N, CA, C and O of each residue as an XYZ file, in Angstrom:
736
protein
N     -51.598    -55.219     51.294
C     -51.457    -56.024     50.136
C     -50.531    -55.248     49.122
O     -49.661    -55.840     48.481
N     -50.742    -54.008     49.019
C     -49.913    -53.180     47.974
C     -48.509    -53.204     48.500
O     -47.576    -53.365     47.714
N     -48.286    -53.039     49.917
C     -46.849    -53.063     50.319
C     -46.214    -54.353     50.178
O     -44.999    -54.403     49.990
N     -47.021    -55.561     50.260
C     -46.549    -56.842     50.229
C     -46.103    -57.015     48.790
O     -45.001    -57.509     48.551
N     -46.969    -56.603     47.770
C     -46.646    -56.753     46.444
C     -45.357    -55.878     45.910
O     -44.549    -56.306     45.087
N     -45.311    -54.706     46.462
C     -44.177    -53.914     46.292
C     -42.881    -54.508     46.746
O     -41.830    -54.351     46.125
N     -42.996    -55.216     47.886
C     -41.840    -55.782     48.564
C     -41.443    -57.018     47.682
O     -40.252    -57.264     47.487
N     -42.377    -57.748     47.182
C     -42.149    -58.895     46.330
C     -41.519    -58.445     45.024
O     -40.651    -59.137     44.492
N     -41.944    -57.279     44.483
C     -41.340    -56.809     43.221
C     -39.943    -56.362     43.391
O     -39.099    -56.513     42.507
N     -39.696    -55.793     44.572
C     -38.238    -55.307     44.841
C     -37.410    -56.536     45.088
O     -36.289    -56.526     44.581
N     -37.761    -57.571     45.766
C     -37.002    -58.755     46.023
C     -36.745    -59.520     44.680
O     -35.693    -60.123     44.469
N     -37.742    -59.454     43.820
C     -37.558    -60.131     42.508
C     -36.586    -59.320     41.682
O     -35.794    -59.924     40.958
N     -36.584    -58.042     41.731
C     -35.590    -57.079     41.059
C     -34.092    -57.378     41.530
O     -33.157    -57.356     40.730
N     -33.931    -57.663     42.911
C     -32.643    -57.889     43.413
C     -32.099    -59.280     42.814
O     -30.922    -59.434     42.489
N     -33.002    -60.188     42.714
C     -32.572    -61.547     42.185
C     -32.237    -61.378     40.665
O     -31.268    -61.960     40.178
N     -33.086    -60.540     39.899
C     -32.883    -60.373     38.566
C     -31.330    -59.729     38.417
O     -30.531    -60.157     37.584
N     -31.066    -58.757     39.248
C     -29.705    -58.085     39.162
C     -28.537    -59.044     39.216
O     -27.544    -58.938     38.496
N     -28.751    -60.102     40.234
C     -27.703    -61.116     40.488
C     -27.696    -61.946     39.148
O     -26.600    -62.150     38.626
N     -28.738    -62.397     38.602
C     -28.738    -63.311     37.393
C     -28.191    -62.525     36.199
O     -27.547    -63.107     35.325
N     -28.437    -61.211     36.149
C     -27.875    -60.365     34.977
C     -26.394    -60.299     35.164
O     -25.666    -60.531     34.199
N     -25.885    -59.996     36.350
C     -24.471    -59.921     36.559
C     -23.778    -61.245     36.187
O     -22.784    -61.250     35.462
N     -24.308    -62.346     36.684
C     -23.779    -63.669     36.305
C     -23.697    -63.789     34.845
O     -22.686    -64.241     34.308
N     -24.757    -63.387     34.163
C     -24.801    -63.552     32.618
C     -23.756    -62.759     32.018
O     -23.090    -63.202     31.082
N     -23.565    -61.542     32.535
C     -22.502    -60.554     31.916
C     -21.234    -61.022     32.074
O     -20.385    -60.779     31.217
N     -20.945    -61.759     33.197
C     -19.488    -62.272     33.514
C     -18.840    -63.121     32.397
O     -17.635    -63.045     32.159
N     -19.665    -63.917     31.735
C     -19.025    -64.833     30.811
C     -19.051    -64.178     29.395
O     -18.833    -64.942     28.455
N     -19.276    -62.936     29.132
C     -19.388    -62.353     27.911
C     -18.163    -61.430     27.491
O     -17.513    -60.837     28.352
N     -17.904    -61.341     26.282
C     -16.901    -60.431     25.863
C     -17.585    -59.080     25.687
O     -18.771    -58.961     25.996
N     -16.911    -58.099     25.223
C     -17.470    -56.744     25.150
C     -18.746    -56.674     24.255
O     -19.752    -56.068     24.623
N     -18.647    -57.349     23.019
C     -19.823    -57.393     22.137
C     -21.056    -58.063     22.716
O     -22.195    -57.624     22.556
N     -20.747    -59.159     23.404
C     -21.842    -59.859     24.072
C     -22.404    -59.033     25.158
O     -23.627    -59.035     25.299
N     -21.661    -58.326     25.946
C     -22.088    -57.464     27.052
C     -22.923    -56.414     26.435
O     -24.032    -56.199     26.924
N     -22.503    -55.718     25.389
C     -23.335    -54.706     24.779
C     -24.610    -55.173     24.364
O     -25.595    -54.459     24.553
N     -24.720    -56.388     23.770
C     -25.904    -56.928     23.237
C     -26.875    -57.318     24.443
O     -28.089    -57.127     24.375
N     -26.299    -57.830     25.454
C     -27.246    -58.143     26.685
C     -27.670    -56.911     27.327
O     -28.826    -56.838     27.743
N     -26.828    -55.882     27.463
C     -27.154    -54.655     27.929
C     -28.285    -54.009     27.312
O     -29.202    -53.510     27.963
N     -28.209    -54.021     25.882
C     -29.308    -53.500     25.067
C     -30.559    -54.285     25.217
O     -31.650    -53.715     25.212
N     -30.445    -55.547     25.349
C     -31.562    -56.416     25.539
C     -32.219    -56.192     26.839
O     -33.443    -56.265     26.951
N     -31.438    -55.924     27.820
C     -31.974    -55.762     29.198
C     -32.689    -54.460     29.254
O     -33.774    -54.364     29.828
N     -32.088    -53.426     28.654
C     -32.751    -52.141     28.699
C     -34.180    -52.172     27.938
O     -35.165    -51.554     28.344
N     -34.156    -52.940     26.834
C     -35.406    -52.971     26.024
C     -36.422    -53.743     26.906
O     -37.599    -53.386     26.956
N     -35.961    -54.782     27.583
C     -36.797    -55.712     28.369
C     -37.481    -54.777     29.491
O     -38.696    -54.720     29.675
N     -36.605    -54.126     30.140
C     -37.052    -53.275     31.266
C     -38.073    -52.183     30.761
O     -39.028    -51.897     31.482
N     -37.909    -51.608     29.624
C     -38.922    -50.734     29.050
C     -40.232    -51.517     28.934
O     -41.280    -51.107     29.433
N     -40.118    -52.721     28.219
C     -41.414    -53.478     28.059
C     -42.005    -53.890     29.430
O     -43.224    -53.805     29.581
N     -41.234    -54.321     30.416
C     -41.743    -54.684     31.656
C     -42.577    -53.507     32.364
O     -43.710    -53.665     32.820
N     -41.896    -52.377     32.390
C     -42.546    -51.270     32.995
C     -43.758    -50.895     32.243
O     -44.746    -50.618     32.924
N     -43.863    -50.835     30.911
C     -45.005    -50.461     30.095
C     -46.127    -51.488     30.336
O     -47.306    -51.147     30.428
N     -45.695    -52.784     30.436
C     -46.709    -53.916     30.668
C     -47.420    -53.756     32.003
O     -48.616    -53.996     32.167
N     -46.538    -53.310     32.991
C     -47.031    -53.256     34.327
C     -48.017    -52.011     34.395
O     -49.035    -52.046     35.085
N     -47.676    -50.986     33.687
C     -48.624    -49.779     33.590
C     -49.928    -50.140     32.921
O     -51.016    -49.719     33.314
N     -49.757    -50.953     31.878
C     -50.964    -51.365     31.191
C     -51.924    -52.257     32.016
O     -53.149    -52.146     31.980
N     -51.256    -53.128     32.744
C     -51.947    -53.956     33.686
C     -52.730    -53.133     34.874
O     -53.846    -53.478     35.264
N     -52.099    -52.137     35.341
C     -52.642    -51.324     36.328
C     -53.699    -50.415     35.879
O     -54.591    -50.002     36.620
N     -53.569    -50.109     34.613
C     -54.621    -49.241     33.948
C     -55.934    -50.027     33.884
O     -56.958    -49.368     33.707
N     -56.022    -51.268     33.998
C     -57.391    -52.052     34.116
C     -58.117    -51.587     35.250
O     -59.348    -51.579     35.240
N     -57.441    -51.195     36.238
C     -58.205    -50.700     37.517
C     -57.911    -49.138     37.813
O     -57.807    -48.648     38.937
N     -57.805    -48.487     36.643
C     -57.406    -46.981     36.697
C     -58.319    -46.311     37.748
O     -59.549    -46.335     37.691
N     -57.603    -45.721     38.697
C     -58.233    -44.814     39.676
C     -58.556    -45.714     40.906
O     -58.761    -45.161     41.986
N     -58.614    -47.107     40.801
C     -58.967    -47.913     41.873
C     -57.792    -48.200     42.879
O     -56.611    -47.974     42.614
N     -58.235    -48.704     44.019
C     -57.144    -49.041     45.034
C     -56.330    -50.243     44.641
O     -55.261    -50.450     45.215
N     -56.788    -51.084     43.656
C     -56.077    -52.225     43.288
C     -55.092    -52.050     42.177
O     -54.338    -52.945     41.795
N     -55.150    -50.708     41.629
C     -54.108    -50.386     40.554
C     -52.648    -50.608     40.943
O     -51.889    -51.198     40.175
N     -52.246    -50.140     42.132
C     -50.788    -50.268     42.536
C     -50.596    -51.750     42.644
O     -49.575    -52.255     42.176
N     -51.557    -52.517     43.261
C     -51.279    -53.995     43.398
C     -51.058    -54.691     42.064
O     -50.135    -55.494     41.927
N     -51.917    -54.384     41.058
C     -51.750    -54.840     39.728
C     -50.317    -54.466     39.161
O     -49.577    -55.280     38.608
N     -50.044    -53.223     39.355
C     -48.730    -52.762     38.865
C     -47.501    -53.391     39.462
O     -46.575    -53.713     38.717
N     -47.438    -53.575     40.689
C     -46.380    -54.301     41.471
C     -46.445    -55.808     41.204
O     -45.415    -56.459     41.030
N     -47.629    -56.338     41.174
C     -47.753    -57.754     40.829
C     -47.283    -58.151     39.462
O     -46.699    -59.223     39.301
N     -47.528    -57.285     38.425
C     -47.033    -57.522     37.134
C     -45.608    -57.385     37.024
O     -44.940    -58.125     36.303
N     -45.098    -56.411     37.754
C     -43.658    -56.194     37.814
C     -42.889    -57.428     38.342
O     -41.856    -57.842     37.815
N     -43.471    -57.975     39.418
C     -42.817    -59.180     40.146
C     -42.873    -60.385     39.270
O     -41.882    -61.108     39.171
N     -44.037    -60.653     38.596
C     -44.182    -61.656     37.713
C     -43.201    -61.763     36.570
O     -42.524    -62.758     36.311
N     -43.208    -60.593     35.906
C     -42.442    -60.408     34.745
C     -40.785    -60.512     35.052
O     -39.958    -61.063     34.326
N     -40.557    -59.884     36.225
C     -39.141    -59.963     36.565
C     -38.678    -61.291     36.947
O     -37.549    -61.684     36.653
N     -39.554    -62.020     37.620
C     -39.290    -63.515     37.992
C     -39.076    -64.235     36.715
O     -38.118    -65.005     36.642
N     -39.938    -64.055     35.603
C     -39.743    -64.820     34.391
C     -38.519    -64.447     33.808
O     -37.787    -65.340     33.381
N     -38.131    -63.090     33.711
C     -36.810    -62.745     33.081
C     -35.672    -63.421     33.837
O     -34.781    -63.973     33.192
N     -35.653    -63.407     35.185
C     -34.600    -63.928     36.093
C     -34.456    -65.380     35.576
O     -33.340    -65.764     35.228
N     -35.523    -66.207     35.506
C     -35.603    -67.628     35.265
C     -34.974    -67.786     33.887
O     -34.188    -68.713     33.687
N     -35.304    -66.878     32.883
C     -34.682    -67.046     31.522
C     -33.198    -66.821     31.550
O     -32.420    -67.594     30.992
N     -32.800    -65.708     32.234
C     -31.310    -65.514     32.233
C     -30.671    -66.676     32.947
O     -29.660    -67.145     32.424
N     -31.142    -67.242     34.136
C     -30.586    -68.313     34.901
C     -30.550    -69.469     34.007
O     -29.492    -70.082     33.869
N     -31.656    -69.838     33.360
C     -31.771    -71.121     32.589
C     -30.662    -70.978     31.412
O     -29.976    -71.956     31.115
N     -30.524    -69.884     30.832
C     -29.546    -69.788     29.781
C     -28.189    -70.139     30.381
O     -27.428    -70.874     29.751
N     -27.877    -69.679     31.491
C     -26.521    -69.962     32.149
C     -26.476    -71.443     32.342
O     -25.538    -72.089     31.873
N     -27.492    -72.041     33.042
C     -27.486    -73.437     33.280
C     -27.413    -74.296     32.035
O     -26.722    -75.315     32.041
N     -28.072    -73.942     31.013
C     -28.032    -74.713     29.694
C     -26.574    -74.724     29.233
O     -26.010    -75.758     28.873
N     -25.986    -73.506     29.261
C     -24.652    -73.481     28.596
C     -23.777    -74.309     29.471
O     -22.950    -75.044     28.933
N     -23.881    -74.261     30.810
C     -23.031    -75.016     31.715
C     -23.237    -76.573     31.338
O     -22.260    -77.283     31.097
N     -24.457    -77.027     31.303
C     -24.739    -78.452     31.079
C     -24.210    -78.925     29.693
O     -23.795    -80.075     29.548
N     -24.230    -78.062     28.724
C     -23.937    -78.449     27.355
C     -22.414    -78.443     27.124
O     -21.961    -78.973     26.110
N     -21.647    -77.887     27.988
C     -20.188    -77.721     27.826
C     -19.590    -79.075     28.078
O     -19.943    -79.790     29.016
N     -18.692    -79.388     27.221
C     -17.892    -80.694     27.295
C     -16.801    -80.622     28.385
O     -16.296    -79.579     28.799
N     -16.518    -81.825     28.775
C     -15.381    -81.884     29.735
C     -14.134    -81.334     29.150
O     -13.401    -80.621     29.835
N     -13.856    -81.625     27.926
C     -12.736    -81.095     27.193
C     -13.092    -79.805     26.588
O     -14.094    -79.710     25.879
N     -12.261    -78.730     26.850
C     -12.686    -77.434     26.201
C     -12.085    -77.251     24.812
O     -10.948    -77.656     24.570
N     -12.834    -76.649     23.905
C     -12.132    -76.342     22.544
C     -11.112    -75.309     22.796
O     -11.114    -74.617     23.814
N     -10.196    -75.212     21.804
C      -9.150    -74.263     21.881
C      -9.673    -72.873     21.956
O      -9.151    -72.057     22.715
N     -10.709    -72.565     21.180
C     -11.349    -71.281     21.187
C     -10.586    -70.225     20.345
O      -9.636    -70.508     19.614
N     -11.069    -69.035     20.510
C     -10.603    -67.844     19.789
C     -10.396    -66.623     20.594
O     -10.861    -66.574     21.733
N      -9.722    -65.616     20.083
C      -9.522    -64.410     20.885
C     -10.765    -63.642     21.282
O     -10.794    -62.965     22.309
N     -11.763    -63.753     20.476
C     -12.949    -62.962     20.654
C     -14.162    -63.775     20.271
O     -13.999    -64.745     19.530
N     -15.424    -63.445     20.736
C     -16.604    -64.142     20.320
C     -16.880    -63.937     18.836
O     -17.361    -64.831     18.139
N     -16.551    -62.694     18.364
C     -16.737    -62.462     16.941
C     -15.796    -63.496     16.084
O     -16.215    -64.035     15.059
N     -14.575    -63.700     16.571
C     -13.743    -64.498     15.739
C     -14.175    -65.940     15.929
O     -14.184    -66.672     14.939
N     -14.519    -66.391     17.068
C     -15.098    -67.752     17.246
C     -16.275    -67.982     16.385
O     -16.337    -69.017     15.721
N     -17.145    -67.160     16.349
C     -18.342    -67.140     15.492
C     -17.989    -67.275     13.990
O     -18.563    -68.099     13.278
N     -17.036    -66.447     13.534
C     -16.667    -66.489     12.188
C     -15.942    -67.770     11.816
O     -16.139    -68.273     10.711
N     -15.107    -68.321     12.699
C     -14.455    -69.564     12.415
C     -15.389    -70.667     12.487
O     -15.188    -71.598     11.708
N     -16.383    -70.734     13.287
C     -17.419    -71.697     13.340
C     -18.296    -71.700     12.070
O     -18.672    -72.737     11.524
N     -18.581    -70.496     11.659
C     -19.399    -70.402     10.483
C     -18.586    -70.849      9.199
O     -19.149    -71.487      8.309
N     -17.411    -70.542      9.134
C     -16.586    -71.002      7.865
C     -16.554    -72.466      7.908
O     -16.766    -73.114      6.883
N     -16.287    -73.065      9.106
C     -16.210    -74.555      9.103
C     -17.517    -75.202      8.827
O     -17.597    -76.241      8.173
N     -18.527    -74.591      9.320
C     -19.936    -75.184      9.019
C     -20.202    -75.045      7.506
O     -20.662    -75.978      6.848
N     -19.918    -73.934      7.021
C     -20.185    -73.669      5.570
C     -19.456    -74.649      4.648
O     -19.942    -74.954      3.559
N     -18.248    -75.159      5.096
C     -17.377    -76.033      4.391
C     -17.584    -77.508      4.881
O     -16.811    -78.382      4.488
N     -18.557    -77.780      5.684
C     -18.900    -79.177      6.293
C     -17.672    -79.715      6.850
O     -17.373    -80.899      6.702
N     -16.815    -78.731      7.606
C     -15.580    -79.274      8.230
C     -15.785    -79.374      9.734
O     -15.561    -78.405     10.460
N     -16.181    -80.463     10.171
C     -16.495    -80.704     11.646
C     -15.171    -80.624     12.444
O     -15.161    -80.105     13.560
N     -14.172    -81.082     11.937
C     -12.883    -81.090     12.634
C     -12.396    -79.580     12.894
O     -11.927    -79.239     13.980
N     -12.537    -78.756     11.871
C     -12.233    -77.290     12.130
C     -13.144    -76.721     13.128
O     -12.705    -76.041     14.056
N     -14.463    -76.983     12.971
C     -15.446    -76.472     13.999
C     -15.084    -76.977     15.418
O     -15.311    -76.272     16.401
N     -14.630    -77.965     15.497
C     -14.310    -78.632     16.942
C     -13.226    -77.776     17.692
O     -13.048    -77.848     18.908
N     -12.503    -76.938     16.820
C     -11.549    -76.024     17.488
C     -12.162    -74.994     18.259
O     -11.605    -74.521     19.250
N     -13.410    -74.581     17.809
C     -14.118    -73.530     18.494
C     -15.463    -73.834     19.013
O     -16.195    -72.917     19.382
N     -15.832    -75.068     19.064
C     -17.159    -75.538     19.507
C     -17.058    -76.871     20.216
O     -16.218    -77.720     19.921
N     -17.985    -77.006     21.191
C     -18.103    -78.214     21.983
C     -18.761    -79.335     21.050
O     -19.378    -79.071     20.017
N     -18.566    -80.507     21.508
C     -19.209    -81.614     20.847
C     -20.785    -81.543     20.840
O     -21.475    -81.915     19.890
N     -21.253    -81.031     21.986
C     -22.619    -80.865     22.101
C     -23.232    -79.913     21.145
O     -24.357    -80.100     20.680
N     -22.508    -78.916     20.861
C     -23.022    -77.963     19.859
C     -22.766    -78.519     18.471
O     -23.643    -78.323     17.630
N     -21.709    -79.169     18.134
C     -21.510    -79.781     16.795
C     -22.616    -80.814     16.565
O     -23.069    -80.934     15.427
N     -23.069    -81.547     17.536
C     -24.005    -82.538     17.344
C     -25.519    -82.084     16.947
O     -26.414    -82.862     16.615
N     -25.618    -80.767     17.043
C     -26.891    -80.211     16.742
C     -27.009    -79.923     15.130
O     -28.117    -79.632     14.680
N     -25.903    -79.999     14.282
C     -25.934    -79.830     13.139
C     -25.643    -80.895     12.151
O     -24.937    -81.824     12.542
N     -26.096    -80.903     10.885
C     -25.746    -81.864      9.946
C     -24.439    -81.565      9.209
O     -24.327    -80.562      8.504
N     -23.550    -82.364      9.365
C     -22.070    -82.002      8.832
C     -21.909    -82.788      7.478
O     -20.817    -82.710      6.916
N     -22.820    -83.472      6.963
C     -22.681    -84.211      5.731
C     -22.689    -83.337      4.500
O     -23.666    -82.671      4.160
N     -21.515    -83.381      3.840
C     -21.407    -82.500      2.712
C     -22.431    -82.812      1.630
O     -22.851    -81.907      0.910
N     -22.832    -84.035      1.502
C     -23.862    -84.353      0.479
C     -25.238    -83.592      0.702
O     -26.116    -83.506     -0.155
N     -25.293    -83.081      1.915
C     -26.710    -82.375      2.123
C     -26.676    -81.025      1.613
O     -27.674    -80.306      1.645
N     -25.401    -80.598      1.075
C     -25.274    -79.293      0.387
C     -25.320    -78.127      1.374
O     -25.604    -78.344      2.552
N     -25.076    -77.023      0.975
C     -25.107    -75.723      1.765
C     -26.515    -75.171      1.905
O     -27.211    -74.953      0.913
N     -26.959    -74.930      3.239
C     -28.399    -74.382      3.162
C     -28.469    -73.003      2.412
O     -27.557    -72.177      2.394
N     -29.682    -72.880      1.800
C     -29.863    -71.708      0.950
C     -29.785    -70.421      1.793
O     -30.414    -70.265      2.840
N     -29.004    -69.562      1.273
C     -28.911    -68.221      1.855
C     -28.114    -68.234      3.146
O     -28.334    -67.314      3.935
N     -27.195    -69.181      3.471
C     -26.442    -69.222      4.692
C     -25.535    -68.140      4.683
O     -24.789    -67.977      3.718
N     -25.519    -67.313      5.748
C     -24.709    -66.265      6.005
C     -24.485    -66.023      7.438
O     -25.324    -66.402      8.256
N     -23.327    -65.371      7.823
C     -23.127    -64.987      9.205
C     -23.564    -63.533      9.353
O     -23.043    -62.618      8.716
N     -24.589    -63.370     10.265
C     -25.072    -61.949     10.380
C     -24.349    -61.104     11.333
O     -24.148    -59.913     11.095
N     -23.934    -61.707     12.453
C     -23.134    -60.981     13.548
C     -22.348    -62.062     14.236
O     -22.211    -63.210     13.812
N     -21.846    -61.564     15.349
C     -20.861    -62.502     16.010
C     -21.434    -63.914     16.461
O     -20.717    -64.907     16.581
N     -22.856    -63.897     16.708
C     -23.349    -65.107     17.253
C     -24.560    -65.591     16.489
O     -25.293    -66.434     17.007
N     -24.830    -65.071     15.198
C     -26.020    -65.587     14.516
C     -25.682    -65.933     13.089
O     -25.104    -65.158     12.327
N     -26.081    -67.157     12.775
C     -26.006    -67.531     11.316
C     -27.499    -67.665     10.856
O     -28.347    -68.230     11.547
N     -27.727    -67.150      9.741
C     -29.043    -67.096      9.104
C     -29.004    -67.897      7.761
O     -28.002    -67.967      7.049
N     -30.135    -68.460      7.509
C     -30.376    -69.248      6.188
C     -31.866    -69.076      6.035
O     -32.618    -68.759      6.956
N     -32.250    -69.328      4.709
C     -33.549    -69.312      4.303
C     -34.413    -70.416      5.182
O     -34.199    -71.623      5.063
N     -35.268    -69.952      5.948
C     -36.076    -70.769      6.748
C     -35.667    -70.892      8.307
O     -36.261    -71.650      9.074
N     -34.665    -70.125      8.666
C     -34.315    -70.086     10.059
C     -33.005    -69.474     10.397
O     -32.368    -68.811      9.578
N     -32.608    -69.703     11.611
C     -31.302    -69.097     12.172
C     -30.757    -70.045     13.190
O     -31.454    -70.892     13.749
N     -29.486    -69.868     13.407
C     -28.682    -70.678     14.392
C     -28.071    -69.471     15.306
O     -27.382    -68.572     14.822
N     -28.385    -69.558     16.584
C     -27.778    -68.690     17.524
C     -26.570    -69.468     18.256
O     -26.754    -70.570     18.773
N     -25.456    -68.886     18.262
C     -24.233    -69.677     18.831
C     -24.140    -68.951     20.252
O     -24.052    -67.730     20.376
N     -24.171    -69.818     21.251
C     -24.010    -69.403     22.698
C     -22.598    -69.547     23.013
O     -22.024    -70.636     23.001
N     -21.992    -68.334     23.321
C     -20.510    -68.342     23.507
C     -20.175    -68.443     25.079
O     -20.937    -68.015     25.946
N     -19.048    -69.010     25.313
C     -18.516    -69.088     26.664
C     -16.974    -68.899     26.459
O     -16.454    -68.938     25.344
N     -16.261    -68.684     27.663
C     -14.959    -68.563     27.647
C     -14.301    -69.813     28.286
O     -14.761    -70.256     29.338
N     -13.242    -70.392     27.683
C     -12.604    -71.566     28.368
C     -11.664    -71.175     29.393
O     -11.628    -69.981     29.692
N     -10.889    -71.998     29.986
C     -10.069    -71.720     31.120
C      -8.843    -70.886     30.791
O      -8.121    -70.394     31.658
N      -8.651    -70.756     29.461
C      -7.561    -69.820     29.020
C      -8.194    -68.494     28.657
O      -7.464    -67.629     28.174
N      -9.491    -68.247     28.844
C     -10.066    -67.018     28.448
C     -10.370    -66.828     27.122
O     -10.603    -65.679     26.748
N     -10.416    -67.852     26.243
C     -10.690    -67.796     24.903
C     -12.128    -68.251     24.660
O     -12.673    -69.120     25.340
N     -12.714    -67.598     23.631
C     -14.225    -67.751     23.223
C     -14.317    -69.117     22.467
O     -13.427    -69.541     21.729
N     -15.467    -69.740     22.728
C     -15.904    -70.934     22.065
C     -17.381    -71.014     22.025
O     -18.059    -70.408     22.855
N     -17.937    -71.784     21.033
C     -19.419    -72.016     20.836
C     -19.686    -73.160     21.837
O     -19.226    -74.280     21.616
N     -20.421    -72.895     22.931
C     -20.786    -73.831     23.903
C     -22.130    -74.690     23.592
O     -22.326    -75.856     23.936
N     -22.964    -73.893     22.903
C     -24.364    -74.518     22.555
C     -24.945    -73.753     21.400
O     -24.613    -72.595     21.146
N     -25.799    -74.422     20.732
C     -26.538    -73.682     19.602
C     -28.076    -73.812     19.920
O     -28.599    -74.771     20.488
N     -28.723    -72.655     19.445
C     -30.117    -72.771     19.527
C     -30.689    -72.465     18.146
O     -30.410    -71.413     17.571
N     -31.477    -73.373     17.627
C     -32.033    -73.341     16.305
C     -33.399    -72.716     16.380
O     -34.178    -73.029     17.281
N     -33.720    -71.789     15.396
C     -34.950    -71.075     15.397
C     -35.412    -71.216     13.977
O     -34.671    -70.895     13.047
N     -36.667    -71.707     13.781
C     -37.235    -71.705     12.380
C     -38.162    -70.438     12.128
O     -38.995    -70.077     12.959
N     -37.957    -69.805     10.943
C     -38.800    -68.538     10.619
C     -40.185    -68.964     10.419
O     -41.053    -68.134     10.149
């Protein structure tokens, strides 16, 4: 049972590496650095959580089984998350690509400026229609309190945040393919 669980964990790890490489392929240097840091932190968490699970049977013959089983389960969940993120971005991409910008940072800044000014037309230069449709572009709604661009892909405001999911168009320029809203 332990060998089978270890083999399952190893197979899950191989699939994770494939999903990770696919996710990295569409990112600029900044995005790659962020995903790399996220992955490292997640690996630390996964290994610590597996050790904690195994500790429930400390000294017992089932401890390695719990360790490998937890590794496999968490790794499959992470693989699914990375894969779903790619699929969601692919599905939300419009048939016509936005012109985009030279970097994810510039695309994010242009999108933020357009959103701050309620300028949907300017935002459409660096974002898909699907992304634009997630936001209120009516100037009468006013500017959300505390609206600010925090980094290349995150806009914060009092009460929540907007994560900009970046992709590259066929010319290698970055654009906002999708938005993910989070309430505080």
